N, C-alpha and C positions, 0 to 999 in steps of 0.2 A: 450593468450594475446588480454590483454584489449585495449576497444574502446576507445579511449579519448574529443571524443565527450560528449557533455555536451545541455541538456534545463535543464534549469534552473538551479536547483543545483541533474541532473540527470545523473549520469554515468551507462553505458549501459556497459559486458561483455561482453563476448563472447569464458567463458572459463567454463567450472562446478566446481562447489571448493566441491570436498570429505568433506572437512571442514563443510563449511557452511551447504550444506545441510543436515548433519546431524547434526548440529543445529538446524535449522530448523528440524529435523524433531525432537524431544525432543520436540522442546515448540507442535510444533501438536501433536504430543501427550497428551502432555498438556492440553495446555487448550481446542482445535478441533481449525479447520479452517475457522469456522464462524467469531467464536472471535477472529480471526485472522485477519481477515479482517475488520473491525472493529474496531478493535486497529488501525490498516495503514489509513483507514477512517481518526478515528477523525487526527495522522498523517499529514496527507495531509493534511486535514481541519486548522491547528495547519501553516503548512506550508502556506499557501495562506492567510493566519492573516501575518505573521511574511512576507514572498512580500512584503502586500498588507500597511502595517503600516512601516519599514523600509525603500524599496524598490517605491515606491508608480509602482510601478511597474503590473497593474491590467491585460493585456494579461494573464505573470506567471503565477497571482493568483485564474486566473479563470479557467488554462491548473489543477496545483494543487486541487483544490472545482468539477472540471468536476470529474479529481481523486477519488477524497472522495464519490459519488451518487459512480461511482462502484462498488468501494468494499462495499460501506452502503447497493445497495440493490444486490449484491453481497451475501453479511452476513444475509440481509430478505431471498434469494433466498433458500441464504441453509439452513440456519432457520425453513422455512418452507416442504422442504424438508423430512430433517430429523423430524421433524415431522409429517411426514407422515408415514412413515417408516420404523419408530424404536413402 
């Protein structure tokens, strides 16, 4: 069942979607988790810019920027780990 609580453009789902998990697995196999994290960080930054420019909402923009930084940091840590262990 879908939870309709929204924060910014975020919708939280309370169910597993086998189709979405399969599609994500295919992307992970193709480009790897670090690249996915970098791409998510880019999307978060673009959303932050969009919210700031179009809605003048600095609070929501800061949330998107925070998420972007978290994904960027995760991607960098994953890359460092992979380089040490490959």
